[in-house]
Residue, then its C-alpha position, 0 to 999 in steps of 0.5 A: m578173889a574171883p577164880r582165874p578165867l578158864i578157856i575152853g578149846s573147841r574144833g571150829s565146826l558148827l557142831a563143835v562150837r555149839q557143844s562148847s557153848i553148851i558146856k560154857d553155859e552149864l559151867q556158868q550156871q554152876h559157877p556164876n562168878l567164873s569167867l569163861s571163853i571159847k577158843t577155836i582150834q583147827t584140827s587135821g581132821d577139819r583140814i583134810l576132807d577129801v580122804p576117808l577117815h580110816q586112811i588118815g589116822g582115825k580118831g586122833i586127827f580130830i583132837k591132836e592140836i586141841e590136846e597140844a593146846l591143852l598141854n601148852e596151857e593155851i586152853d584149860i578145858a577141851v570139849h570132845s565128842l567122846k566117840d572121837l577121843p582115843t582110849s589112851l590119853p597123853p601123859g598129863l591129861s585126863i577126863g575131868a567129866v563125862v556130861k550126861r549122854i543124849d541119844a546114842r543112836d544113828a539117824l537116817l536122813s532122806n528126802q524121800f524115805f522114812q526107814l532104812s528098810e524102805l530104801p530101794s535096791q542100789s540106793r546111795i547111802g552117805t557115811s564116812s564110818l566103817r562101823r556104819q558101813s559094815q552094819l548097813l551092808n549086813f542088813r541091806p547088802d543091796l545098798k551102795i555106800i558112798q563116802l561122805r565127809g565134811n561138817i553137818d551143813t555140807r552133808l545136808k547140802k549134798l543130801r538136798e542136792g540129791q547126791y544120796e538117797a539117804i545119809i547116816l548121822a548121829c542123832a546127838g549132833l542133830i539134837r544139839l544143833k536143833l536139827d532133829h526134825l530132819i531125822k526120818e528114823r532113829i535106827p535101833v541099836d540092835q540094827i546098827c550098834s552105836a560108836i563107842g561113846q556116841g552121844a556123850l561129851a567129854l571134858e578133858v583137862r590137865s591132870d594137875d590142874q585142880l582148880t579146873l578139875d574142881k569146876v568141871k566135876s559139877l557137870n559129871h553124870p555118873s551113869s553116863r560115865i559108867a556106861v562109856e567106861a564099859e564101852r571104852s574098855l571094850l574098845q581098848h581091849l580090842g585095840g581098835g578105833c575109827q579104822v575098824p568096824i567096832a561098835g559098843f553100847a552100854s546102858i544101866q538098868d536096875s543097878r546093872v551095866k548091860l553092854t553089847g559089843l560088835v565087830g564086823t567085816i567092812d563088806g558086812k558079810l560077817i558080824i560078831r556080837e556079844f552081850r553081857e551084863g555086870s556090876i556098875e562098880h566094875p564097868r571096865d571089867l565088863g568091857k574086857i569080858v565082852g572083848d574076850q568073848l568077841i575074840k573067842k568068836g573070831a573078832d581077832k581074825i577080822l581085826e588082824s585082816l584089817k591092819 
């Protein structure tokens, strides 16, 4: 008997559909007899494009409707950019797999310039991320940060039209859309630290759906999952999200997890960093340790001032 068909839920953006298609193809390779389809779902974040993210609810606005469809059994798998997924999931849902992470860095795109350091004073930089804004202004306080919302096509069009001297996007999205030839600079994480989970995809499923859990686990990448667990533990310990400038990047080297955490003020005048390493067996403990150290350095005061 053929296994029951599975429906993959996706946001309707070009990138989201591309990511869901990648997952569909990879699952099909692992399970040739499995019937798979993609259902697109419009989220609040896709409808509201004229308001900064931090003013309309942050991370949850891109996944609420998809999670509701998952709980209502209208879909079986939700494909998320992990950086959009809150650290606390609704009861009954869990992360069935973290797919192998690709480039977690931010990308500089510009019509004229090839590095962040080359941009003239008062250059207009497009981004909707407070994390990027904080670190950009810390590195280059002479830059002008201008809100940039919309899908990747819309953002690239605004850049081509000359509304910005440069825009900042995630390398991973451009790579998956085969647009990485547009990247002028892959900004080092010690210059602009990545968003929590950036570059990784999460497959969210119903916790009691053993059939789907068994299928998606074939795509789980252990090293990527360990790294993002450390990052998400840090974020959870700090109690932040898209509304505050928090960054974190973990990598695994020689069976050790190395985690950098960062909290900054929106104007970039104060950046607090912490780096620690720990055992791959306890990545969440490492996230808490880095979070505690950031708090000892004053991160709690920054976060409290932004509430």
